[in-house]
N, C-alpha and C positions, 0 to 999 in steps of 0.2 A: 250363549245368550241369544235368544231370538230377537230379530230386529225387523220392525215394520216401518217401511218408508212410505210417506204420503206425498204424492206428486200431482202436478197438474201441467198440462201442455202449455198453458198460458197463465198470465197473472190475472187476479181478480175473480177466480173461480170460487173462493172460499176455502182454499186448502188449509190455511193456518187456523181458520175458525174450526174446521173439522178436526185438525190435529190437536188443538187445545182441548176440544171436547173428549177425544179419545184418551188423552192424558188424564183427564179428570175421571172418566169412567173406569179406566184401568188402575187408577191410583198409582200411576207409573212411578217407579223409583229411579228410573233412568230415561232421560230423553234429551234430544238435541235439536237445535235449529241450524240447518245447513244452508239456509237462504242467506249467505254471507253478504250479498250485495245490498239486501234490505231486510235485516233480521228484525222481527217484531214479536216473536213468541214470548219473549221475556215480559211483554206488557201485560199478559194475563197470568203469568207465573208469580205466585205469592212468595217472594223471597225477602226475608228480613236481613239476610247477610249480604255483604258486598262480595262480588266475584273475585277470584284470583285472576289478575290480568297479566297477559304476557304479550310482548311485542311479536309480531309475525314478520319475518323477513322472507320475501319471495326471491325471484331471480335477480342476480346482480345487475346493476346498471352502470353505464360509463360516467366517468368524471374526468374533466380536463384540468390539469394543473397549469394555470396561466404562466407561472414562472418558468416552467419547462417548455411550454409550447413555442415552437419556432414558426408558426403560421405557414406551414407548408401546404395546407389545404387538403391534404390526403384524406383526413377523416371526413371532411365535408363531401368530397368527391365519391367516397366509397360507401357512405351511409345510405342504404336503400330506403330507410324509414324517414329520412329527412329530419333526423333528430338533432343535427348539429346546427347551431346558430352562429352567425358571424356579426350580429348587430353591434356588440360592444366587446370585441375579442371573441375567440372561439369558446363556446360553452355548449352543454348538453341540455336539451329539453327532456326532463325525466318522464313526462307524460307520453312522449313520442318514442323514447328509447325502448327497444325490445330486448336489450341485453345480449345481442348476438356477438359482441366483442370484436367485430371487424375493425372498428376504429382503433382499438388498442393494438391489434395485430399490424396494421399498416403504419402506425405512428413511428417515425424514425428516432424521435427524441424521448420516447418513453413517458410522454406527458399524459397519456390516457390510461387510467386504471379502472378496473371493474370492482365496484363496491356494493355490499349488501344494500338492498332497497327495503325501507320500512313500508310494508304494504298493507298493514292492518293490525288488528288486535284480537287475540284469543281471550275468551272469558269462560271461566269454569266456576259454576256455583256448586258448593258442597254443603250438606247439612246432614250429619250422621250418615245414613245409608242412601241418601237422596242426592242424585247427580244431574246437573243440567249443563250441557256443553254447547257453547255458541261462539260466534266470532263476527267481526265486522270488517269488511274489506275497505281499504282506503280508496277514496274516489280516484278514478283514473287508473287503478292497478288492474292488471290482467291475469292474475294468478289465482282466480277464484277456485279452480279445481284443486289446487294444492292446499289451499286454506281449508276447504271442506274436508279433505283427507285428514288434516290435523285436528279438526273438530271431532271427527269420528274416532281418531286415535285416543284423544282425551277421554271420550265417553267410554270406550272399551277398557281403557287403562284403569279408570276409577270406579266403574259400575260394579256392584256386587249383585245386582238383580238378575233374574233369568229372562227378562223381557225389556225391550227398549223401543220407544217411538221416536222416529226421526221426521222432522218437518223439512222437506226438501225445497229446492228452488223451482220456479216455473220454467217452462221451456225444455230444450233438449241439449243444452250446451255443456261445457266442461263441469260446472258444479253439479249438474244432474247426473252426469256419468260417474263422477267421483262419489256421489251419494248412493248410486245403485250398487257400486262394488261391495260385494260381501253381505248384502242384506238378504233376509229370508223371504220377504214378500213386499210387494208394492201395491198400495191402494191409489188408484188414479181417480182424481176428482175432475169430472168433465162438466162442461157448461153447454146447455142446449142452444147453441148458436152455430152459424156456418163456420166461423173461425174456431170456435170451441171444438167442434167435431173434427176438423182438420188437425188441430193441435193434439187432440186426444189420440188420433191415429198415429201421429209421429212419436208420441211418448210411448205408445204401446209397442211400436216397431223397435224403438231404442231399448226398452226393457227386455224385449224378447231376445235380443242379442246376448243378454247376460244370462238367459235361461232362468230368469226370476219368476216365481209364482206371482200372478197378477189378479187383482180384483178391480172393478170399476163401479163408481156410483155417479149419479148426476145431481148436481146442486142447482137450486132455483128451477127445478124441473117444470113447474107449472107456468113459467114464462113462455115456454114453447113446447107444449105437450107432444106435438107431432114429431119434433126433432128428438125429444127425450125418448120417445118410443123407437125411433130409428137407431139411437145409440144402444138401447137394450137389444134390439134385433141384431145389430152389428156384433155385439158381444156373444149372443147366443149362436150366431152362425159360425163364429170363430172359436167356439169352445172356451170363451173367457167367462170367468165368474162375475156375474152382475149382482151386486149386493143391495141395490135399492136406490131410491130417489129421495130428494130433500126439497120441500116446497120453499118458494120465496117467503121470507118471514121478516117483517119490519121489526119484530121483537128481538131478532138476532142482532140487528144493528145497535139497538139500545143496550143490549147485554154487553156487546164488545166495547161500546163507549164507556160502560161502567167497569171495564176490565173484568168482566165475567165471561164464562163460557156459556154456550147455548144449552148445556145440560145442568147449569146452576139454577135455571128458571123453568117454569112451565110454559112451553111454547111448541108450536107445531114442528119447527125445525129440530128442536132438541129431541122430541119424540122419535122423529125419523132417524136421527143420528144414532140413537140408542139401538135401534134395530139393525142398522148398518154395522155398528160396532160389534154386535153379537155375531152376525154372519161372518164378518171379517176375522174375528178371533177364532171362530170354529174352523175356518179354512186355514188359518195360520198354524194352529196347534193340532190339526188332524194328524193321525198316525200315518206313517209311511205305509203305503199299500192298502190303506183303509178305503 
């Protein structure tokens, strides 16, 4: 199954708006939202059925049994993350605990145990041969990369299609790295701003380490035509495929607020995305050596 991942170096570039448009244009039978910190692709997906929900357990965290605790203070002294509290007897702050298990190792009374931590929820939508895999990480949890891996596993396990679209996370952190693993191509959505240019460079460098085929487009290009042209030149100078620009479009905002994609209506951004989609698909499915 060919997998197209859509990424951006920063939030707010319109990545999910473009991903939802691609899903509609492709009539995709398999897709996923790997932005587990703030998933919202489901808002424009027309699902009548409820998803299959599964609890996600990340790395184990410490728990102190107060009945066994002898208050020797060793756990407090050895915790480098300052996750042990002594306000009302010894207890663990689950938001600060990193699951290193040092407190359990140094406890002479066996009062500290490592227990599975409920860190989020996996959601799998299925309807005949149509599959949508997503998840939501629990606030304060730090295992987003592992959860993204589970989202992709569910997609690959259930999908019968020969093509899938994956909406990734912004930035270059763990969820992005987990999203990049094993995909066939990544479309990077850039923004014509100083920070947008810098973040685009970072995500290109990150994707290059995976040897993944890349393409770049610029959203809201007419808000800074000079910088948009610089991004296109940057791609050309480095042999990166530049697939087009998308103008700022107030109609796009209205469409999203109506839970539509920008290709569901007649608008300038939708027209531009159709051309970007065509060029991206041509690159994704080109024959080896062609």
